N, C-alpha and C positions, 0 to 999 in steps of 0.2 A: 503494500499500501503506499508507504514512503516512495518506493521508487517511481511510482506512476504520480504523484504528487508532485515530486521534485520534477519530473519529464513536463508534468503541464505547467508548472511554473517557470520552467526553462523553455519555452518553446521556440523562443528566437535561437537556441543554439543547437536548434533540431537533433535531440537526443532520444534516440528510440529506445524502448522498454522491450525485453525478450522474456516473459514468462513461459518457460518449459514445464510441463507436468503433464504425466501419463494419467493423473488423477485431479483434476482442476476443481478447484472448491466452486460450489454453487453460484458462486458471485461472479466469479471468472468467467464460468460458463455462460452464464446470463449476459454479460457485458460482448461475449462473443456473437451470441445467438442476435442480440440487439445491434450487431454490426460497430456498437463501438471499439472492439478491438477487432484486429483482422485472426481470423483462425487458420492456422495452418496445420494440416491433420497429418502425421506420420502412421502411414496403415502397416509398416513392416519394420521388424528389427534388423538392425546391422548385421551385415554379412549374411550367412546361412541359417539363424538363429529364427525360431520358430515360436510363437504365442503358446505357452504351455496349454495344456487341457485339463481344466477343471472338472472335478467329478465328488458331489455330495455322499458321504458315506451315512447313511442311517444308521443314529444310534439306539433308537427305542426299541427297547426290549431286548438290547444286547448287553452281553457282560464283557465288561472292559477290564483289562489288565494294564494296572497303574495307568489307566488314565487312556491307554489306548484302544482301538478296535482291533479284532484278529485280521482284519483286511490292512489296517493301516500297519501292524509289525509284520504280514506277511511282505507287504511291498517293499518295507524298510529293509528285510532279510534279503529280496532280492536285488535290491539297488547296490546294497552293501555286497554283494556276492559279484556283480559287475565293477567292484572297485570304483565305486560313485558315490556323493555325499549325498547327505538328507539334511536337509533343514527343518527343525520343528519349531512352529511359531507357538508361543502362548505369551500373551502380554500381559503376565503377572509375574512379577519378580519377587525372590523369598521363597521360604520353602513351603507357607501356607498360609492364605489370606484370612483364617479365622482360627483361634483357639479356644476351645470349649470345655466345662466340666461336665463329665457323665453324668454325675449325681443330682446337681441343681439346674443344669443348664445354664450356666453364667458364661459371659462370653467377654472375653478382653476387649475392652473398648477405650479410646482414646479419651484421656481426662478435661480434653481441650476441644475437641469438635466429636459429633458425630458417628464417625469412621471407623471401623473393626483394627485391632493393631494386627499387623502384618506378622507372623512368625519367622525369625531368621534362625536355624538352627546353627551355621557354624559360626555364625557371631555370636550365637546364645543371648540375643536379645527379641524385645517385641518392638515394632517401630511403625509409628505412622507415616503413611505414604501421602497424607495430603498436608499436615502441618509439620513433619519431620521431629514430633516427638518421640524420643525413645527411652525405653526401662528393659533393666535386665529381664530375662524369660523365666515365667516364673512356672514353679513345678508344684506348686500346692494351691488350690482354690481358695480365695479370698474371701468368699460368702461362705462357704459350708467346710472349708479346710480338709477336702478331699483330695487325694494325690492322682485320681482318674482323668487327668485332662490329656485332651487329643485334640489334635488339627482336622480341618475340614477345608478340602478342596486342596489344589494343587498349585503350585509356584515353580518358574523355572528351576530353583537350587533342588527340589524334591524330585521333578523329571530327569533331573541330572545324574541324582544318585539311584534312582530306581533303574533308568538304563544301564548303568554300570553293571548291576545284575542280569539283564537282558542280553548285552552286547558286550561281553568281557573282553575282547582282543580287541575294541573298535575304541578311535581315539575319537572322545565327548567331549566337546569345547562349549562351554556357556558362557554368552554373550549379552551383558545385563549392565544395567548400572553398577552392580555389586562387583563385578568380576573384572571392571574397566576404570574402578577409582585410582589405582595407582598411575603413575607415569609411565607411558610409551604401554600400557597393560594392551590397549586397543590394538596397538600395532604388533605387539606380538602375538595376541591371539589372531590375526588375520594374516600373520607368516606364517603358522601353525597350519592353518585352514590350507595354504597353498602349498604347503609342505606334503600332506597326506594326499592318497590318491582317494582311501576311503575314510570317511570321518562322520560323525554326526552334530550336525552343529545345532543348539538350542538357543534361542533367543527371544527379546522382548521387539518391540516396534524400533530399537536401534537396528536390527538386521533388516528392517522391512525397505530400507533404499538406500541409495549410495553406494551400495556395495557391489564386486564383481566377482562372483565365486563359479567360474567357467564348469566346474567340473559336480555341481550340485544339481542334480537331474531331479531330486523328488522335495516337494513343501509337504509338510502336513501342517494343519491349521487345526490344533486341538479343539480351541473355544470357537467356532464359525457363528454362534449364537448369540455372542457378546454384543452388545448396543443394539439389538433388534427391537427390545422393549425397552429403550432407555426413557426417562422422564424429560432427557435433552431432546430438543427437535433436530439437533445437529448428529444425533447419536447413530443415525443410519448411515448418514453421509460418511460420518468418521468410520463406521465399521466396514462400508466399501471401499473406503480407500486404503484403509491398513490390507485388508483381503486382497486387493488387485496389486497391492505395493509389494507385499510378500509374495506372491504367485508370480511376480517378475522375475523371482531370484532363481527360478528354474529355468532350466534349458537357455540360457543366456550364450552358449557358445554353439558346437556341431550337433552335442549328443541334444536330444529332444526333452522336454520336460514334462511333467506330471504334478498334479497338485491335488490332494486330497483335505478337503472341508469336514471335520466330523461336525455331525449337528444332530440335535433332536428335532429340527422343523425344517425337513428336507426339503417340502411343499409351499414353505414360506413364499408369497411372491418375490421379496427383495433378494432373497438368495438364488433364487430359480433365475430370475431376471439376470443377477450378476453373472452366474455361469454359464448360461445359455446364449446373451445376447454381451454382455461386456459393459465396461463400467460407464462408456457414454451414454448406452440407451435407459440404463439404472438412474443417472444423474438427470436426463430428461422428464423421466417419468416423476421422478422425486421432486422436481421443479414445479411441474403442475400440480401436485399435491400440496406444495408451501404454498402457491398461488390462491388455489380453494380455501386453506386455512389462514390465509393473511399475513403470512410468515416472510421471514426476509428468505431471499434478497429484495421482494417484491415490497413490503412493509420494512422500516426502520424500529428497532427497538434498542432502549435506552435502558440500563439497569443502575440505579442508585440503592446500596447496598447498606444497610447499617448494622454493625456487630457488636452485640454487648452482653455482658454478663445479665445485666438489668433488662428484663426485657420492655419491662416500664419506661426504660430512658430511651430505648430505641426506638418505641413506638411514639412517644412525644416528640423525639428529632424528624422522623418521617412525616407526622402527622402535621408536623411546623412546614415541612418543605411541601406537602401536597396542599398546603392552603396557601403557600406564597406563590407557588407554580399554575395553579386553576386559573386564574385570572388572564395570564397569558396564553392558554392553550387552545386549539380550535377544538369543535367539537368532534373531529376524526381521530382527536389523540384518548385513549384510555390509560388512566392511571390505576395501577393494582399495586398494592403494597402486602409484601410477604415478612414477616416476622419469624425468625429463628432463633429461639435462645439456646445458647451453648448447653444449657444444664437441661434443657429439657427437649425430650426426643421428637416431639412432635412441632410442628410449624403450622401457622395458621394464615390466612389471608385473608383480607380486609377489603 
């Protein structure tokens, strides 16, 4: 956005702006459709590379092995036997997203926000990925003193541990924010990837774009449903972008690529459209829905957020701002006040 603004402010200098993306935002796509942007479409990959085939793996009623379907594991074995590489995508770092008590149902939650604390076993800590609060990993429930605590869900750290038991002789490399914190860690991991013919790469969205791994021929997206039912109206757009970007890591050289999407909703219209027609058709359908619901990029939204441990203070501030703004707003502008108190698990709208 800054580059576009700078170019418009300096038109006398004739500075062009090139926006390049396989998954343009809905805003950029709208500007292209409305001829505000020139739209140059690249319909094929560089060299002899082909766009990978995307296949949905129906998880309904299936038994999973460490989060993987039998089809995914079989495909991984075949890929490794051919001396090729597999990329596993799971956009959740850490060992598990939730720590729970078996006796009373207590869940480890952040003291400062409403997010569950993520378990990091190697670092022996609980970490809030929202506000960065950290504390030592608990082994006793603070509510009932039970020692029967267990984790719910999988993160990249757990998947790495589990794959070591399934593929003992295969190099397994995890790439996420935790494994690349040290200086030059990312460069060293990338070098290892290029050194091995066969390997399993596990990563978050850090692996989604900007990397060229010519020997990656199989991509497995463990949780393709993430974002399908998000309360954020941009949730579907971001999910589709991530899936498309991760899928693009497969088959970037001479060897063909294949993508497996593990999903409990294989017949969902969004998943079906993305797999069969691609991101462009998906985004154009999404834009039609946005327009019918009066959402951006066809309508503008502004958020003014007040956060306070005291709900009444936040309410008073927002009410005062509303009273000050209303005389200057047209009838087409709607004001919605959403109050969220840090120490209250529920929010309310007025």
